[in-house]
Short mmCIF file of the C-alpha atoms (twelve columns), coordinates in Angstrom:
data_MODEL
# 
_entry.id   MODEL 
# 
loop_
_atom_site.group_PDB 
_atom_site.id 
_atom_site.type_symbol 
_atom_site.label_atom_id 
_atom_site.label_alt_id 
_atom_site.label_comp_id 
_atom_site.label_asym_id 
_atom_site.label_seq_id 
_atom_site.Cartn_x 
_atom_site.Cartn_y 
_atom_site.Cartn_z 
_atom_site.pdbx_PDB_model_num 
ATOM 1   C CA . ASP A 1   80.061 47.839 -73.254  1 
ATOM 2   C CA . PHE A 2   76.809 48.016 -71.324  1 
ATOM 3   C CA . LEU A 3   75.241 51.338 -72.346  1 
ATOM 4   C CA . PRO A 4   76.558 52.216 -75.808  1 
ATOM 5   C CA . SER A 5   75.664 55.454 -77.528  1 
ATOM 6   C CA . PRO A 6   73.127 55.048 -80.389  1 
ATOM 7   C CA . VAL A 7   75.890 56.031 -82.859  1 
ATOM 8   C CA . ASP A 8   78.051 53.103 -81.654  1 
ATOM 9   C CA . ILE A 9   75.490 50.421 -82.557  1 
ATOM 10  C CA . PRO A 10  73.909 49.480 -85.918  1 
ATOM 11  C CA . PRO A 11  70.964 51.598 -87.151  1 
ATOM 12  C CA . VAL A 12  67.595 50.473 -85.801  1 
ATOM 13  C CA . GLU A 13  65.448 48.463 -88.235  1 
ATOM 14  C CA . GLY A 14  61.700 48.580 -88.806  1 
ATOM 15  C CA . THR A 15  59.051 47.688 -91.355  1 
ATOM 16  C CA . ASN A 16  57.371 50.056 -93.781  1 
ATOM 17  C CA . PRO A 17  53.628 49.478 -93.167  1 
ATOM 18  C CA . GLU A 18  52.770 50.400 -96.770  1 
ATOM 19  C CA . THR A 19  55.276 48.206 -98.614  1 
ATOM 20  C CA . GLY A 20  56.184 45.605 -95.974  1 
ATOM 21  C CA . GLU A 21  59.892 46.154 -96.681  1 
ATOM 22  C CA . VAL A 22  62.545 46.434 -93.967  1 
ATOM 23  C CA . GLU A 23  63.904 49.972 -93.521  1 
ATOM 24  C CA . LYS A 24  66.624 51.471 -91.309  1 
ATOM 25  C CA . ARG A 25  66.786 54.671 -89.284  1 
ATOM 26  C CA . VAL A 26  70.258 56.125 -88.711  1 
ATOM 27  C CA . PRO A 27  70.546 57.955 -85.340  1 
ATOM 28  C CA . SER A 28  70.693 61.470 -86.767  1 
ATOM 29  C CA . ASP A 29  68.632 64.641 -86.370  1 
ATOM 30  C CA . ASP A 30  68.592 64.910 -90.186  1 
ATOM 31  C CA . GLU A 31  66.708 61.611 -90.576  1 
ATOM 32  C CA . PRO A 32  62.861 61.439 -90.614  1 
ATOM 33  C CA . PHE A 33  61.344 61.452 -87.128  1 
ATOM 34  C CA . SER A 34  60.775 58.056 -85.475  1 
ATOM 35  C CA . ALA A 35  60.199 57.087 -81.846  1 
ATOM 36  C CA . LEU A 36  58.963 54.166 -79.773  1 
ATOM 37  C CA . ALA A 37  56.371 54.565 -77.020  1 
ATOM 38  C CA . PHE A 38  57.722 52.354 -74.240  1 
ATOM 39  C CA . LYS A 39  55.643 53.409 -71.217  1 
ATOM 40  C CA . ILE A 40  52.263 54.956 -70.444  1 
ATOM 41  C CA . MET A 41  51.632 56.730 -67.135  1 
ATOM 42  C CA . SER A 42  48.641 58.562 -65.653  1 
ATOM 43  C CA . ASP A 43  49.645 61.876 -64.099  1 
ATOM 44  C CA . PRO A 44  47.150 63.617 -61.776  1 
ATOM 45  C CA . PHE A 45  48.192 67.064 -63.084  1 
ATOM 46  C CA . VAL A 46  48.652 66.663 -66.866  1 
ATOM 47  C CA . GLY A 47  46.721 63.462 -67.573  1 
ATOM 48  C CA . LYS A 48  48.140 60.708 -69.761  1 
ATOM 49  C CA . LEU A 49  51.916 60.767 -70.244  1 
ATOM 50  C CA . THR A 50  53.468 58.764 -73.087  1 
ATOM 51  C CA . TYR A 51  57.182 58.078 -72.637  1 
ATOM 52  C CA . LEU A 52  59.081 58.117 -75.954  1 
ATOM 53  C CA . ARG A 53  62.553 57.069 -77.010  1 
ATOM 54  C CA . ILE A 54  63.486 59.039 -80.133  1 
ATOM 55  C CA . TYR A 55  65.496 56.924 -82.566  1 
ATOM 56  C CA . SER A 56  65.863 59.494 -85.374  1 
ATOM 57  C CA . GLY A 57  64.944 63.050 -86.322  1 
ATOM 58  C CA . SER A 58  63.422 65.659 -84.009  1 
ATOM 59  C CA . ILE A 59  59.997 66.715 -82.793  1 
ATOM 60  C CA . LYS A 60  58.369 69.907 -81.490  1 
ATOM 61  C CA . PRO A 61  55.135 70.556 -79.553  1 
ATOM 62  C CA . GLY A 62  52.104 71.019 -81.809  1 
ATOM 63  C CA . VAL A 63  53.408 68.740 -84.569  1 
ATOM 64  C CA . THR A 64  51.138 65.980 -85.909  1 
ATOM 65  C CA . THR A 65  52.798 62.570 -86.198  1 
ATOM 66  C CA . LEU A 66  51.689 59.176 -87.468  1 
ATOM 67  C CA . ASN A 67  51.081 56.209 -85.199  1 
ATOM 68  C CA . ALA A 68  52.249 53.692 -87.793  1 
ATOM 69  C CA . ALA A 69  51.341 50.675 -85.661  1 
ATOM 70  C CA . ARG A 70  47.646 51.659 -85.565  1 
ATOM 71  C CA . GLY A 71  47.356 53.780 -88.694  1 
ATOM 72  C CA . HIS A 72  46.090 57.054 -87.208  1 
ATOM 73  C CA . LYS A 73  47.521 60.529 -86.603  1 
ATOM 74  C CA . GLU A 74  48.516 61.896 -83.190  1 
ATOM 75  C CA . ARG A 75  49.223 65.513 -82.252  1 
ATOM 76  C CA . ILE A 76  52.016 66.191 -79.766  1 
ATOM 77  C CA . GLY A 77  50.723 68.663 -77.132  1 
ATOM 78  C CA . LYS A 78  53.668 69.210 -74.802  1 
ATOM 79  C CA . ILE A 79  57.104 67.585 -74.554  1 
ATOM 80  C CA . LEU A 80  58.407 67.070 -71.027  1 
ATOM 81  C CA . LEU A 81  61.801 66.057 -69.690  1 
ATOM 82  C CA . MET A 82  61.038 64.001 -66.597  1 
ATOM 83  C CA . HIS A 83  63.115 64.299 -63.422  1 
ATOM 84  C CA . ALA A 84  62.695 62.477 -60.127  1 
ATOM 85  C CA . ASN A 85  60.474 65.069 -58.464  1 
ATOM 86  C CA . LYS A 86  59.801 67.629 -61.201  1 
ATOM 87  C CA . ARG A 87  59.237 67.943 -64.940  1 
ATOM 88  C CA . GLU A 88  60.795 70.360 -67.406  1 
ATOM 89  C CA . GLU A 89  58.933 71.550 -70.503  1 
ATOM 90  C CA . LEU A 90  60.972 71.397 -73.733  1 
ATOM 91  C CA . GLU A 91  60.681 73.362 -76.968  1 
ATOM 92  C CA . ALA A 92  62.025 70.409 -78.983  1 
ATOM 93  C CA . ALA A 93  63.392 66.888 -78.577  1 
ATOM 94  C CA . PHE A 94  66.100 65.247 -80.676  1 
ATOM 95  C CA . THR A 95  67.605 61.885 -81.571  1 
ATOM 96  C CA . GLY A 96  68.532 59.853 -78.488  1 
ATOM 97  C CA . ASP A 97  66.268 61.795 -76.130  1 
ATOM 98  C CA . ILE A 98  63.898 60.039 -73.755  1 
ATOM 99  C CA . VAL A 99  60.943 62.333 -73.132  1 
ATOM 100 C CA . ALA A 100 57.282 62.236 -72.136  1 
ATOM 101 C CA . ALA A 101 54.620 63.552 -74.520  1 
ATOM 102 C CA . VAL A 102 51.267 65.001 -73.480  1 
ATOM 103 C CA . GLY A 103 48.179 64.864 -75.697  1 
ATOM 104 C CA . LEU A 104 48.506 61.412 -77.276  1 
ATOM 105 C CA . LYS A 105 45.090 59.772 -76.995  1 
ATOM 106 C CA . LYS A 106 45.351 56.498 -78.913  1 
ATOM 107 C CA . THR A 107 49.012 55.569 -78.484  1 
ATOM 108 C CA . PHE A 108 49.881 52.611 -76.273  1 
ATOM 109 C CA . THR A 109 52.966 50.744 -75.077  1 
ATOM 110 C CA . GLY A 110 54.966 49.374 -78.018  1 
ATOM 111 C CA . ASP A 111 53.511 51.715 -80.682  1 
ATOM 112 C CA . THR A 112 55.741 53.561 -83.160  1 
ATOM 113 C CA . LEU A 113 55.371 57.293 -83.828  1 
ATOM 114 C CA . CYS A 114 56.959 58.623 -87.009  1 
ATOM 115 C CA . ASP A 115 56.950 61.219 -89.777  1 
ATOM 116 C CA . LYS A 116 53.720 61.045 -91.812  1 
ATOM 117 C CA . LYS A 117 55.675 61.028 -95.093  1 
ATOM 118 C CA . HIS A 118 58.131 58.333 -93.962  1 
ATOM 119 C CA . PRO A 119 56.133 55.633 -92.106  1 
ATOM 120 C CA . ILE A 120 57.945 52.894 -90.189  1 
ATOM 121 C CA . VAL A 121 56.949 50.357 -87.529  1 
ATOM 122 C CA . PHE A 122 59.586 49.219 -85.036  1 
ATOM 123 C CA . GLU A 123 59.500 45.819 -83.394  1 
ATOM 124 C CA . SER A 124 56.962 45.928 -80.583  1 
ATOM 125 C CA . MET A 125 57.142 44.294 -77.177  1 
ATOM 126 C CA . ILE A 126 55.560 40.895 -76.524  1 
ATOM 127 C CA . PHE A 127 53.636 40.767 -73.269  1 
ATOM 128 C CA . PRO A 128 52.889 37.547 -71.350  1 
ATOM 129 C CA . GLU A 129 49.324 36.391 -70.864  1 
ATOM 130 C CA . PRO A 130 47.806 36.903 -67.374  1 
ATOM 131 C CA . VAL A 131 47.789 33.859 -65.090  1 
ATOM 132 C CA . ILE A 132 45.524 34.944 -62.212  1 
ATOM 133 C CA . THR A 133 42.068 36.516 -62.236  1 
ATOM 134 C CA . VAL A 134 40.086 38.124 -59.399  1 
ATOM 135 C CA . ALA A 135 36.631 39.650 -59.244  1 
ATOM 136 C CA . ILE A 136 36.398 43.291 -58.173  1 
ATOM 137 C CA . GLU A 137 33.384 45.400 -57.244  1 
ATOM 138 C CA . PRO A 138 32.909 48.915 -55.790  1 
ATOM 139 C CA . LYS A 139 32.052 49.190 -52.106  1 
ATOM 140 C CA . THR A 140 29.479 51.919 -52.719  1 
ATOM 141 C CA . ARG A 141 27.382 53.137 -55.644  1 
ATOM 142 C CA . ALA A 142 29.425 56.355 -55.632  1 
ATOM 143 C CA . ASP A 143 32.572 54.325 -56.384  1 
ATOM 144 C CA . GLN A 144 30.995 52.589 -59.418  1 
ATOM 145 C CA . GLU A 145 32.000 55.132 -62.073  1 
ATOM 146 C CA . LYS A 146 35.344 55.907 -60.430  1 
ATOM 147 C CA . LEU A 147 36.190 52.197 -60.430  1 
ATOM 148 C CA . ALA A 148 35.639 51.852 -64.175  1 
ATOM 149 C CA . ASN A 149 37.715 54.957 -64.931  1 
ATOM 150 C CA . SER A 150 40.596 53.933 -62.674  1 
ATOM 151 C CA . LEU A 151 40.703 50.387 -64.092  1 
ATOM 152 C CA . ASN A 152 40.823 51.711 -67.655  1 
ATOM 153 C CA . ARG A 153 43.659 54.103 -66.804  1 
ATOM 154 C CA . LEU A 154 45.654 51.350 -65.073  1 
ATOM 155 C CA . ALA A 155 45.103 49.018 -68.046  1 
ATOM 156 C CA . GLU A 156 46.475 51.706 -70.372  1 
ATOM 157 C CA . GLU A 157 49.657 51.877 -68.292  1 
ATOM 158 C CA . ASP A 158 50.204 48.133 -67.884  1 
ATOM 159 C CA . PRO A 159 49.754 45.822 -70.898  1 
ATOM 160 C CA . THR A 160 49.927 42.709 -68.663  1 
ATOM 161 C CA . PHE A 161 46.864 43.919 -66.724  1 
ATOM 162 C CA . ARG A 162 43.494 43.050 -68.293  1 
ATOM 163 C CA . VAL A 163 39.970 44.169 -67.399  1 
ATOM 164 C CA . LYS A 164 36.719 42.676 -68.669  1 
ATOM 165 C CA . VAL A 165 33.115 42.095 -67.649  1 
ATOM 166 C CA . ASP A 166 32.080 38.454 -67.382  1 
ATOM 167 C CA . GLU A 167 28.929 38.226 -69.510  1 
ATOM 168 C CA . GLU A 168 27.593 35.214 -67.602  1 
ATOM 169 C CA . THR A 169 28.018 36.542 -64.057  1 
ATOM 170 C CA . GLY A 170 28.017 40.298 -64.736  1 
ATOM 171 C CA . GLN A 171 31.130 40.653 -62.560  1 
ATOM 172 C CA . THR A 172 34.068 42.900 -63.391  1 
ATOM 173 C CA . VAL A 173 37.176 40.721 -63.407  1 
ATOM 174 C CA . ILE A 174 40.796 41.822 -63.493  1 
ATOM 175 C CA . SER A 175 43.697 39.619 -64.570  1 
ATOM 176 C CA . GLY A 176 47.423 39.932 -63.964  1 
ATOM 177 C CA . MET A 177 50.753 38.168 -63.529  1 
ATOM 178 C CA . GLY A 178 50.240 37.175 -59.897  1 
ATOM 179 C CA . GLU A 179 48.571 38.014 -56.593  1 
ATOM 180 C CA . LEU A 180 51.205 40.645 -55.741  1 
ATOM 181 C CA . HIS A 181 50.740 42.332 -59.134  1 
ATOM 182 C CA . LEU A 182 46.980 42.666 -58.612  1 
ATOM 183 C CA . GLU A 183 47.416 43.660 -54.952  1 
ATOM 184 C CA . ILE A 184 49.664 46.586 -55.934  1 
ATOM 185 C CA . LEU A 185 47.201 47.764 -58.588  1 
ATOM 186 C CA . VAL A 186 44.282 47.638 -56.142  1 
ATOM 187 C CA . ASN A 187 46.341 49.622 -53.603  1 
ATOM 188 C CA . ARG A 188 47.084 52.195 -56.311  1 
ATOM 189 C CA . MET A 189 43.371 52.528 -56.995  1 
ATOM 190 C CA . ILE A 190 42.753 53.343 -53.345  1 
ATOM 191 C CA . ARG A 191 45.779 55.659 -53.009  1 
ATOM 192 C CA . GLU A 192 45.805 57.514 -56.348  1 
ATOM 193 C CA . PHE A 193 42.180 57.405 -57.496  1 
ATOM 194 C CA . GLY A 194 40.360 57.276 -54.146  1 
ATOM 195 C CA . VAL A 195 38.320 54.199 -55.124  1 
ATOM 196 C CA . LYS A 196 37.205 51.730 -52.461  1 
ATOM 197 C CA . ALA A 197 36.594 48.217 -53.798  1 
ATOM 198 C CA . ASN A 198 36.099 44.636 -52.670  1 
ATOM 199 C CA . VAL A 199 38.295 41.987 -54.284  1 
ATOM 200 C CA . GLY A 200 37.264 38.330 -54.615  1 
ATOM 201 C CA . LYS A 201 39.412 35.214 -54.345  1 
ATOM 202 C CA . PRO A 202 41.993 34.683 -57.100  1 
ATOM 203 C CA . GLN A 203 41.291 32.068 -59.748  1 
ATOM 204 C CA . VAL A 204 43.687 30.316 -62.081  1 
ATOM 205 C CA . ALA A 205 43.281 31.643 -65.624  1 
ATOM 206 C CA . TYR A 206 42.751 28.336 -67.408  1 
ATOM 207 C CA . ARG A 207 42.358 27.868 -71.147  1 
ATOM 208 C CA . GLU A 208 40.693 25.107 -73.142  1 
ATOM 209 C CA . THR A 209 41.837 23.359 -76.311  1 
ATOM 210 C CA . ILE A 210 41.099 20.227 -78.342  1 
ATOM 211 C CA . THR A 211 43.101 17.026 -78.781  1 
ATOM 212 C CA . GLN A 212 41.810 15.571 -82.059  1 
ATOM 213 C CA . LYS A 213 40.154 16.432 -85.357  1 
ATOM 214 C CA . ALA A 214 36.354 16.598 -85.563  1 
ATOM 215 C CA . SER A 215 33.610 18.166 -87.669  1 
ATOM 216 C CA . ALA A 216 30.046 19.324 -87.063  1 
ATOM 217 C CA . GLU A 217 27.137 20.920 -88.864  1 
ATOM 218 C CA . GLY A 218 25.363 24.080 -87.781  1 
ATOM 219 C CA . LYS A 219 21.986 25.292 -89.023  1 
ATOM 220 C CA . PHE A 220 19.894 28.325 -88.248  1 
ATOM 221 C CA . ILE A 221 16.602 28.321 -90.124  1 
ATOM 222 C CA . LYS A 222 13.785 30.552 -88.927  1 
ATOM 223 C CA . GLN A 223 10.492 31.279 -90.630  1 
ATOM 224 C CA . VAL A 224 9.109  34.702 -89.719  1 
ATOM 225 C CA . ALA A 225 5.492  35.430 -90.565  1 
ATOM 226 C CA . GLY A 226 5.320  38.726 -92.405  1 
ATOM 227 C CA . GLY A 227 9.020  39.406 -91.833  1 
ATOM 228 C CA . LYS A 228 12.480 38.468 -93.074  1 
ATOM 229 C CA . ASN A 229 13.208 34.724 -92.957  1 
ATOM 230 C CA . GLN A 230 16.621 33.576 -91.725  1 
ATOM 231 C CA . TYR A 231 18.767 30.834 -93.278  1 
ATOM 232 C CA . GLY A 232 22.300 29.860 -92.378  1 
ATOM 233 C CA . HIS A 233 23.978 26.470 -92.848  1 
ATOM 234 C CA . VAL A 234 27.674 25.639 -92.371  1 
ATOM 235 C CA . VAL A 235 29.843 22.576 -91.818  1 
ATOM 236 C CA . LEU A 236 33.053 23.175 -89.857  1 
ATOM 237 C CA . GLU A 237 36.107 21.025 -89.209  1 
ATOM 238 C CA . VAL A 238 38.330 21.669 -86.186  1 
ATOM 239 C CA . GLU A 239 41.778 20.300 -85.402  1 
ATOM 240 C CA . PRO A 240 44.497 21.032 -82.829  1 
ATOM 241 C CA . HIS A 241 46.944 23.832 -83.630  1 
ATOM 242 C CA . GLU A 242 50.534 24.132 -82.364  1 
ATOM 243 C CA . ARG A 243 50.762 25.272 -78.740  1 
ATOM 244 C CA . GLY A 244 50.827 29.036 -78.637  1 
ATOM 245 C CA . ALA A 245 49.859 29.420 -82.319  1 
ATOM 246 C CA . GLY A 246 46.377 30.729 -81.518  1 
ATOM 247 C CA . PHE A 247 43.372 30.642 -83.832  1 
ATOM 248 C CA . ALA A 248 43.491 29.966 -87.584  1 
ATOM 249 C CA . PHE A 249 40.582 29.940 -90.033  1 
ATOM 250 C CA . GLU A 250 40.335 28.902 -93.672  1 
ATOM 251 C CA . SER A 251 37.575 28.320 -96.211  1 
ATOM 252 C CA . ARG A 252 37.734 25.195 -98.393  1 
ATOM 253 C CA . ILE A 253 34.476 25.686 -100.263 1 
ATOM 254 C CA . SER A 254 33.615 27.324 -103.567 1 
ATOM 255 C CA . GLU A 255 31.624 30.492 -104.198 1 
ATOM 256 C CA . GLN A 256 28.692 28.358 -105.404 1 
ATOM 257 C CA . ILE A 257 28.203 26.696 -101.990 1 
ATOM 258 C CA . ILE A 258 28.336 29.866 -99.867  1 
ATOM 259 C CA . PRO A 259 29.018 33.313 -101.434 1 
ATOM 260 C CA . GLU A 260 32.339 34.914 -100.501 1 
ATOM 261 C CA . ILE A 261 30.538 37.835 -98.817  1 
ATOM 262 C CA . PHE A 262 29.427 35.583 -95.932  1 
ATOM 263 C CA . ILE A 263 32.872 34.059 -95.178  1 
ATOM 264 C CA . PRO A 264 34.076 36.935 -92.883  1 
ATOM 265 C CA . VAL A 265 30.783 36.716 -90.953  1 
ATOM 266 C CA . ILE A 266 31.240 32.961 -90.445  1 
ATOM 267 C CA . LYS A 267 34.806 33.576 -89.231  1 
ATOM 268 C CA . GLU A 268 33.530 36.219 -86.807  1 
ATOM 269 C CA . GLY A 269 30.909 33.804 -85.448  1 
ATOM 270 C CA . VAL A 270 33.601 31.167 -84.894  1 
ATOM 271 C CA . HIS A 271 35.958 33.650 -83.241  1 
ATOM 272 C CA . ASP A 272 33.275 34.933 -80.859  1 
ATOM 273 C CA . SER A 273 32.300 31.387 -79.901  1 
ATOM 274 C CA . LEU A 274 35.914 30.593 -78.925  1 
ATOM 275 C CA . GLU A 275 35.654 33.045 -76.009  1 
ATOM 276 C CA . ASN A 276 33.566 30.581 -73.976  1 
ATOM 277 C CA . GLY A 277 34.702 26.955 -73.878  1 
ATOM 278 C CA . VAL A 278 32.575 23.846 -73.472  1 
ATOM 279 C CA . LEU A 279 34.256 22.435 -70.341  1 
ATOM 280 C CA . ALA A 280 34.256 25.334 -67.886  1 
ATOM 281 C CA . GLY A 281 33.652 28.455 -69.968  1 
ATOM 282 C CA . TYR A 282 37.345 29.372 -70.401  1 
ATOM 283 C CA . PRO A 283 38.601 30.708 -73.780  1 
ATOM 284 C CA . ILE A 284 39.464 28.050 -76.370  1 
ATOM 285 C CA . VAL A 285 42.971 28.460 -77.824  1 
ATOM 286 C CA . ASP A 286 45.283 26.864 -80.397  1 
ATOM 287 C CA . VAL A 287 42.580 25.636 -82.768  1 
ATOM 288 C CA . LYS A 288 42.473 25.403 -86.572  1 
ATOM 289 C CA . VAL A 289 38.981 25.820 -88.017  1 
ATOM 290 C CA . ALA A 290 38.079 25.068 -91.643  1 
ATOM 291 C CA . LEU A 291 34.804 25.769 -93.428  1 
ATOM 292 C CA . ILE A 292 34.234 22.553 -95.423  1 
ATOM 293 C CA . GLY A 293 30.555 22.728 -96.383  1 
ATOM 294 C CA . GLY A 294 27.186 24.359 -96.053  1 
ATOM 295 C CA . SER A 295 24.461 25.778 -98.224  1 
ATOM 296 C CA . TYR A 296 22.944 29.084 -99.281  1 
ATOM 297 C CA . HIS A 297 19.417 30.392 -99.803  1 
ATOM 298 C CA . GLU A 298 19.168 33.221 -102.295 1 
ATOM 299 C CA . GLN A 299 16.406 35.125 -100.461 1 
ATOM 300 C CA . ASP A 300 16.703 34.091 -96.808  1 
ATOM 301 C CA . SER A 301 20.457 33.874 -96.097  1 
ATOM 302 C CA . THR A 302 21.664 36.671 -93.787  1 
ATOM 303 C CA . ASP A 303 24.792 37.639 -91.856  1 
ATOM 304 C CA . VAL A 304 23.099 36.966 -88.526  1 
ATOM 305 C CA . ALA A 305 21.946 33.484 -89.563  1 
ATOM 306 C CA . TYR A 306 25.429 32.432 -90.709  1 
ATOM 307 C CA . LYS A 307 27.007 33.850 -87.559  1 
ATOM 308 C CA . ILE A 308 24.658 31.846 -85.309  1 
ATOM 309 C CA . ALA A 309 25.071 28.702 -87.431  1 
ATOM 310 C CA . ALA A 310 28.889 29.010 -87.248  1 
ATOM 311 C CA . ALA A 311 28.838 29.379 -83.460  1 
ATOM 312 C CA . SER A 312 26.586 26.331 -83.122  1 
ATOM 313 C CA . ALA A 313 28.746 24.215 -85.446  1 
ATOM 314 C CA . LEU A 314 31.938 25.176 -83.650  1 
ATOM 315 C CA . ARG A 315 30.563 24.279 -80.227  1 
ATOM 316 C CA . ASP A 316 29.408 20.846 -81.431  1 
ATOM 317 C CA . ALA A 317 32.733 20.212 -83.196  1 
ATOM 318 C CA . VAL A 318 34.763 21.151 -80.096  1 
ATOM 319 C CA . ILE A 319 32.697 18.775 -77.942  1 
ATOM 320 C CA . ARG A 320 33.489 15.928 -80.377  1 
ATOM 321 C CA . ALA A 321 37.200 16.831 -80.528  1 
ATOM 322 C CA . LYS A 322 37.901 15.728 -76.913  1 
ATOM 323 C CA . PRO A 323 38.478 19.136 -75.259  1 
ATOM 324 C CA . VAL A 324 40.910 19.472 -72.343  1 
ATOM 325 C CA . LEU A 325 41.833 22.159 -69.790  1 
ATOM 326 C CA . LEU A 326 45.193 23.927 -70.075  1 
ATOM 327 C CA . GLU A 327 46.983 25.318 -67.018  1 
ATOM 328 C CA . PRO A 328 49.294 28.343 -67.165  1 
ATOM 329 C CA . ILE A 329 52.998 27.473 -66.872  1 
ATOM 330 C CA . MET A 330 55.515 29.975 -65.453  1 
ATOM 331 C CA . ASP A 331 59.295 30.078 -65.828  1 
ATOM 332 C CA . VAL A 332 60.831 31.051 -62.470  1 
ATOM 333 C CA . GLU A 333 64.350 31.622 -61.146  1 
ATOM 334 C CA . VAL A 334 65.171 31.286 -57.431  1 
ATOM 335 C CA . VAL A 335 68.424 32.610 -55.932  1 
ATOM 336 C CA . VAL A 336 69.449 30.795 -52.739  1 
ATOM 337 C CA . PRO A 337 72.586 30.312 -50.568  1 
ATOM 338 C CA . GLU A 338 74.500 27.212 -51.648  1 
ATOM 339 C CA . GLU A 339 73.885 25.251 -48.419  1 
ATOM 340 C CA . TYR A 340 70.091 25.340 -48.989  1 
ATOM 341 C CA . VAL A 341 70.044 24.301 -52.661  1 
ATOM 342 C CA . GLY A 342 69.092 20.675 -51.989  1 
ATOM 343 C CA . ASP A 343 66.210 21.593 -49.684  1 
ATOM 344 C CA . VAL A 344 64.865 24.209 -52.090  1 
ATOM 345 C CA . ILE A 345 65.022 21.913 -55.141  1 
ATOM 346 C CA . GLY A 346 63.245 19.188 -53.185  1 
ATOM 347 C CA . ASP A 347 60.516 21.612 -52.144  1 
ATOM 348 C CA . LEU A 348 60.042 22.875 -55.717  1 
ATOM 349 C CA . GLN A 349 59.727 19.343 -57.073  1 
ATOM 350 C CA . ALA A 350 57.138 18.545 -54.407  1 
ATOM 351 C CA . ARG A 351 55.113 21.484 -55.757  1 
ATOM 352 C CA . ARG A 352 55.152 20.142 -59.329  1 
ATOM 353 C CA . GLY A 353 58.116 22.307 -60.336  1 
ATOM 354 C CA . LYS A 354 60.240 20.953 -63.184  1 
ATOM 355 C CA . ILE A 355 63.900 21.865 -62.560  1 
ATOM 356 C CA . MET A 356 65.551 23.180 -65.746  1 
ATOM 357 C CA . GLY A 357 69.043 23.778 -64.312  1 
ATOM 358 C CA . SER A 358 71.144 25.732 -61.830  1 
ATOM 359 C CA . PHE A 359 74.370 27.744 -61.818  1 
ATOM 360 C CA . LEU A 360 76.662 29.349 -59.229  1 
ATOM 361 C CA . ARG A 361 76.623 33.159 -59.208  1 
ATOM 362 C CA . ALA A 362 79.594 35.395 -58.464  1 
ATOM 363 C CA . ASP A 363 78.246 36.263 -55.016  1 
ATOM 364 C CA . GLY A 364 78.306 32.604 -53.944  1 
ATOM 365 C CA . HIS A 365 74.553 32.132 -54.338  1 
ATOM 366 C CA . VAL A 366 73.017 29.507 -56.618  1 
ATOM 367 C CA . ALA A 367 70.347 30.464 -59.167  1 
ATOM 368 C CA . VAL A 368 67.884 27.625 -59.777  1 
ATOM 369 C CA . SER A 369 65.666 27.951 -62.846  1 
ATOM 370 C CA . TYR A 370 62.515 25.906 -63.065  1 
ATOM 371 C CA . THR A 371 59.128 25.721 -64.724  1 
ATOM 372 C CA . HIS A 372 56.196 25.864 -62.340  1 
ATOM 373 C CA . LEU A 373 52.937 24.111 -63.155  1 
ATOM 374 C CA . THR A 374 50.018 25.712 -61.339  1 
ATOM 375 C CA . LEU A 375 47.988 23.500 -59.048  1 
ATOM 376 C CA . PRO A 376 44.393 22.943 -60.195  1 
ATOM 377 C CA . THR A 377 41.634 24.555 -58.171  1 
ATOM 378 C CA . LYS A 378 38.818 22.471 -56.725  1 
ATOM 379 C CA . ALA A 379 35.961 21.718 -59.104  1 
# 
């Protein structure tokens, strides 16, 4: 009932990346090879380990497979069967096996590996967005390079852990699912990679969005004596998108207004500008952007000019569209002895928790599910 054999459940389904059609893989060694990478781990002795669950077919060391999710080939170096305190090298792995592969350089959690002649992409995992960000810096100059390497290796292992450099402050910031999550990763850096670092105070990972429709014009016209003149002119319209839908872009103009070749550049300029909001510099999300006008100069129009004009137009449009801050919301479940349920629910509500429901578990404890709204930090 709880852990059925692969042959006792329906064949796994995936999508053919070339045709877009749904295909099935029967759990058999005679089927084309297919496997899902479900975990990445850094090993101090063999390097990067990619854990695979093989859904069909078989694989041997030295064979080149296709990473269908990313469209590039990967060569399997070694295949290891992992035990608690040792690893066993295998000459082959078959349907149903869970093994670790060595030598995969560009395969990450959720990617599908398969036979080059029979491509398939399995359903990937959806990872939540980080909710807390802290600044991190090396204690000494000697730790600078080691810090960057260790952060990159940890980010490869954990898709909910993000690393980036803040362009405005120059700080390296790391983001995760909570203070404990980031604390464990920092401890791992010290223990496994020997990196000493200072960590700043956590910040809430806000987002920005807009609340109404607005439009704005952006121009970038520059006369250069003896050089190439620059001309870019766009008119953009922005409107709120559904929560969680992300960014959408469309062009509503004809080829005569702005040639089709410049449309991807305008979209890129808009997308880049969304990274820094107008209220507090947080990323702007859930926005529809439409290109509704502009003009073109046959000699002076360039990619750079249109990109700058698009960024300027978007910023002005967002300011007019009544931007607001969004706080991260977390779904939480608390298990508590029955006699304390009333006190706990009262405490959660006092902390802006919205109670979604509760139920009695078999062990006599009550599970209370609620949505927690993060408290805003001081301005």
